[in-house]
C-alpha positions in Angstrom: -23.4 1.6 -49.4 -20.4 3.5 -50.3 -19.5 6.4 -48.2 -19.4 9.9 -49.6 -15.5 10.0 -48.9 -15.1 6.9 -50.8 -17.0 8.2 -53.9 -14.9 11.2 -53.9 -11.6 9.6 -53.2 -10.2 8.9 -56.7 -9.7 12.6 -57.5 -9.8 14.2 -54.3 -9.6 18.0 -54.7 -10.2 21.0 -52.4 -13.7 21.7 -53.4 -14.7 17.9 -53.0 -12.9 17.9 -49.7 -14.7 20.9 -48.4 -18.0 19.6 -49.7 -17.5 16.2 -48.3 -16.4 17.4 -44.8 -18.4 20.4 -44.3 -20.9 21.8 -46.6 -22.5 18.6 -48.1 -22.6 16.8 -44.6 -24.5 19.9 -43.5 -26.8 20.0 -46.5 -29.0 17.1 -45.4 -28.3 16.2 -41.9 -27.0 17.2 -38.6 -28.7 19.4 -35.9 -29.0 23.0 -36.2 -28.8 23.5 -32.5 -24.9 23.2 -32.4 -23.2 23.9 -29.0 -21.5 27.3 -29.0 -18.5 25.8 -27.0 -16.0 23.2 -28.1 -15.4 19.8 -26.9 -12.1 18.9 -25.4 -10.6 16.6 -23.0 -8.0 18.0 -20.5 -5.2 15.7 -19.5 -6.3 13.3 -16.8 -9.9 14.0 -17.5 -11.9 11.1 -18.8 -14.7 11.8 -21.4 -17.9 12.4 -19.4 -16.2 13.0 -16.1 -17.5 16.0 -14.2 -15.4 19.1 -13.4 -18.2 20.8 -11.6 -19.8 21.8 -14.9 -22.8 19.7 -16.2 -21.6 18.3 -19.6 -22.9 15.4 -21.7 -20.5 12.5 -21.8 -18.6 12.2 -25.2 -19.7 9.3 -27.5 -17.2 7.3 -29.6 -18.0 9.4 -32.5 -17.4 12.7 -30.7 -14.2 11.4 -29.1 -13.1 10.3 -32.7 -13.9 13.8 -34.0 -11.5 15.2 -31.4 -8.8 12.8 -32.7 -9.5 14.0 -36.2 -9.5 17.6 -35.3 -5.9 17.0 -33.7 -4.7 15.3 -36.8 -5.8 18.3 -38.9 -3.9 20.6 -36.6 -0.8 18.4 -36.8 -1.1 18.8 -40.5 -1.1 22.6 -40.6 -4.7 23.6 -40.1 -5.5 25.2 -36.7 -9.0 23.5 -36.5 -10.7 24.1 -33.1 -11.9 21.0 -31.2 -15.4 20.2 -32.6 -18.6 20.3 -30.5 -20.8 17.4 -30.2 -22.3 15.5 -33.2 -22.0 16.0 -36.9 -22.9 19.8 -36.7 -20.0 20.2 -34.2 -17.4 18.9 -36.7 -19.0 21.0 -39.5 -18.9 24.1 -37.4 -15.2 23.6 -36.5 -14.3 23.2 -40.1 -16.1 26.2 -41.2 -14.5 28.2 -38.6 -11.2 27.7 -40.4 -11.9 26.9 -44.0 -11.5 30.4 -45.3 -8.2 31.0 -43.3 -6.2 28.5 -45.4 -5.2 28.1 -49.1 -6.6 25.1 -51.0 -3.4 23.1 -51.0 -3.1 23.2 -47.2 -6.7 22.3 -46.5 -6.6 19.4 -49.1 -3.3 18.0 -47.5 -4.7 18.1 -44.0 -7.9 16.5 -45.0 -6.4 13.8 -47.2 -3.8 13.0 -44.4 -6.7 12.7 -41.8 -9.6 11.3 -43.7 -9.1 7.9 -42.2 -9.6 9.4 -38.6 -13.0 11.0 -39.6 -15.8 9.9 -37.4 -18.4 7.7 -39.0 -21.1 10.4 -39.0 -18.8 12.5 -41.3 -18.4 9.7 -43.8 -22.0 8.6 -44.1 -25.1 10.4 -45.0 -27.8 9.7 -42.4 -30.9 10.2 -44.6 -30.7 7.4 -47.3 -30.4 7.2 -50.9 -32.7 10.1 -52.1 -30.8 12.9 -50.3 -28.6 13.6 -53.3 -31.6 14.0 -55.7 -33.3 16.2 -53.1 -30.1 18.2 -52.8 -29.8 18.5 -56.7 -33.4 19.7 -56.9 -32.8 22.3 -54.3 -29.6 23.6 -55.9 -31.5 23.9 -59.2 -34.3 26.0 -57.4 -31.4 28.3 -56.3 -30.5 28.8 -60.0 -27.6 26.4 -60.4 -27.4 24.2 -63.3 -26.4 20.9 -61.7 -26.8 17.2 -62.7 -28.4 14.7 -60.2 -24.9 14.4 -58.8 -24.0 17.9 -57.8 -20.8 16.8 -56.1 -19.3 15.7 -59.4 -20.3 19.1 -60.7 -18.6 21.0 -57.9 -15.5 18.7 -58.1 -15.2 19.4 -61.8 -15.1 23.1 -61.5 -18.4 23.5 -63.5 -19.9 25.4 -60.8 -18.6 28.7 -59.1 -17.5 27.8 -55.6 -18.9 31.0 -54.1 -22.3 30.6 -55.9 -22.4 26.9 -54.8 -21.6 27.7 -51.2 -24.3 30.2 -51.0 -27.0 27.8 -52.7 -25.7 25.1 -50.2 -26.5 27.3 -47.2 -30.0 27.8 -48.4 -30.5 24.1 -49.2 -29.0 23.0 -46.0 -31.5 25.0 -44.2 -34.5 23.8 -46.4 -33.6 20.1 -46.3 -32.9 20.0 -42.5 -36.6 21.5 -42.1 -38.4 19.0 -44.4 -36.2 17.1 -46.7 -36.2 13.9 -44.7 
């Protein structure tokens, strides 16, 4: 199954990047119980080692998310270290997405897309999620095809309206869309 990033790669634009990395990944998956802290490794401290605080060990995907965030920072976007899981990465991106212009975000995401953890590149719920998302977006008043990503990418939908509808759909699909 091709990943969302691979489907969007031919003409990667800002809206597609934002959707692929943050909003659309959140629409159908991830936990809504994201940690309020951020995951990071101090020099000399291994993932999962105790510094007196009880913390869950980082898995490979969470460690990869830290590498991705560092790359994004190295490419001009001051993204914080993400918390655990897919939602942690989404929250970290959302924390900075409005602080940068489209060109800066696109450049950083394009430069670092090969470092994204696997959970940011694949959708966890199967093949019907895109149709469920399109149906939900239509219920929010958007005129979208069965592939709302192409609609957003083409500029056929106002980004602010799309973002507001995505927030509603993310919550609805997380509750019962699986």
